[in-house]
N, C-alpha and C positions, 0 to 999 in steps of 0.2 A: 579400576581394580576389582571389577565384578561385584561391587557391593550390592547386597540385597537388604541390608538393615542399617539404618542411620539413627537408631534410637539414642545412641550416645550423645548426639548433637543437642538433645533436650537440655543438657547441662550448660551449654555455652550460650547463655541467653543474651549476651552482648555482641554476638557476631553481627557484622555489618555486610560482609561479602562472602557468598558461598557458591562454589563451583563443584557440582556433583556429576558432571557430564561423563558419558561413556561408562556407565555402570549398568546394573540390572534392577534398578529401583522400580517398584510398583506402588509405593506408598510414601507420601511426603508429610504425613501427619506429625512426625517428630519435629518438623520445622515450625509448627504452630506456636511454640513457646519463644521463638526468636523474634520478639516484638520490636527489636531495633534494626531488623534486616532492611538493607537498602537495595541490594543487588543479588539476584539469584539466577544461576544457570544450571539447568538440568537436562541439557541436550543428550540425545542418544541413549535414553533409558527405555523402560517398558511401561511407561505411564499410559493409562487409558483415560485419565481425567486430569484436567487442570484445576480442579476445585481444591481450594485451600481455605483455611480460616483467614479472615481478613487481617492483614498486617498493616498497621497504620502508617508506616514510613517507607514501605517497599515502593521503589520507583522503576526498576528495570527487571523484567523476567524474560527468560528464553526457555521455551519448552520444545525447541526444534527437534525433529526426527524422533518422535515418540509414536504412540499408537492412539492418540487422542481422537475421539470421534465427535464429542460435543464440548461446548465451551461455556456452559453454565457454571456459575460458582466462582467467577473471577471478580472479586469485589474490592480490591485494594484501592482506597480513595486517592492515594498520591501516585498511582502507577502512570508513568509517562510513556514507557516503551515496552511493548509486548510482542514477542515473536512466537508464533505457532507454526512456523514453517515446517513442511514435510511431515505432516500428520495425516489423519483420515477424516478431516472435518468436512461435513457436507452442507452445513447451514451455519449462518452467522447469528442465529437467534441466541440471545443470552448476553450479547455484548451491547449493553445499553448505557445511556448516560446516567441512569440512576445509580449505577455501581462504578462506572469508569469515567467520571466527569473530568479527569485530568489527563486522559490518554491522548497523546499526540502522534505516536508512531505505532502502526499496526502491520505486522508481517504475516501474511496468510498464503504465501506462495507454496506450491507443492502439496496442496490438499485436493479434496474432491468437491469443491464448492460448485454448486449449480446456480446460486443466487447470493447476493449480498443483502437481501431483504432482512431487516431486523437490525442492521447497523444504524445506530443513532448516537453518534459521539460528537458532541458539540465543539471540542477543541482539537479534533483530529486534523493533522497537517500532512502526514505522509501515510499513504495506504498502498501496500504492495500485494497484488493479487496473483492468482496462479499463472504459471507459464505454459501449462500443458493443455489447456482447454479454455474456451470462452467463458466469461462470467457475465451473466445477464442481470440487469436490474439494480444498478446503483441508483436508486430512485431519486427523482428530482426533489421530492418532498424532503428527503433526508439531506440532499446536497445543500439545500437552502439553509439548513441548520449548521452545516460544517464550515470550517475555515480552511479547507484543504489547500495546500500549496503545490503538491505534486502527487501524481499517481503513477506508480510503476506497474505496468500491466503488459501482458504479451499480446493483447488484442485491443482493438478499438470498439468491440461490441459491448459498449457500456454507455449508459446515460451519464455524460460528464458534467461535473459541477461547474456552473458559470464562473466561479471564483478562481479557477485554475489559472496560474500565471506561468507555470513551467510544466512541460510534459517531456518525458524521456521514453522514446520508443525505439531505441537502437536495436538492430539485429532482431526484428520481430517478424520478418517475412511479409511485410506490407508491400504488395506489388503494384497497387493501383493508386494513383493520386486522388481518385474519387473518394478513397477512404479519408484522405486529409481534408476533403471538403466538409466532412462531418464536424470538424473542429471549428467551423464558423459559428457554432452556438456558444463559443467561449469568448466573450468580449474582452476579458482581462488577460488572455493568453499573450505573453510577450516573448517566450523562448520555447523553441521546439527542437528536439533532436530526433532525426530520422536516419542517421548514418547506418550503413550496412544493411539497408532494406533494398529490395529490388527496385522500388520506385525512385530511389536516389540515383539510379543509373540512367534514368530517362533523360532525353535531350532537354536542355533548358529547365532542369529540375528546380533549381533555386528560384528561377523567375516564375515558374508555374505555381510553386508553393506561395510565393508572395502575391500572385494574382488572387489566390483563394483566401489568403490570410494577410490582409494589408496592414494589420496592426502589429505584426511581429517585429520585435527589435533585434532578435538574434535567432539565427537558424544554424543548427549543427555547430553551436559554439562560436560562430563567426557573426560579428555585427552586420546588420543589413545596411548596405551603403545607400546613400541618397539617390545615386544614379540607378541602382537596382530598383528602388522603390518607385522612381519616376517611370521607368520602363514598364513595371508591373501595372501601375495605375493607368498608363496609356493603353495597354493591352486589355485591361478590364473594362475600361470605358468603351473601347471599340467593340468588344464582344457584347456589351449591354446594348449598344446601339443596333447591332446586327440582329439581336433577339426581338427588338421592337417591331 
């Protein structure tokens, strides 16, 4: 509705759910009085900052497709799901466990991130990174503090958390199975999706992946059969003997 002023909302102090998407808002300060707010969506506005007064019960926020460059000032203690997709963010500094110790889902795709240095979120389970360029430095020191379960990323150029048990890399342009070899550092990895990548068209693709990742239980949503695992183990042992 091309709204530029939401000061009227100050009066509605018991609002729980607010959707202000696709307007022309630059200021969210009138929402500071909505101390019972649980869910907020402000996608597609003109916001340059995600900073708001701390709201004690807020659990879900989406700031997608604004003009946000920095992410300091997000301090809601019960926030579980935060989307900053499609902004102009270059650094993850400001997203620390001191303010966001309940955050489990973080969406950062479509930004200008060059590094994830500064992320230190102890309960984070799902991290979605950019699709249009590599992101370097999901540091191992931070990973040890996380309980991540999945990482949706367009590239494998990251230091992956040893606790990952599922990775989804469908349609990412991965052409060489040597990239898959990098996943050997993930002892807990049980399920991997590589569908629609060039490497999945290689001869004996499933077998070669299992040679590299013998602990996989599921590849491309299909369970690993015992005969596949046996064949892969045989090939792996033969290659190891040849290398001696």
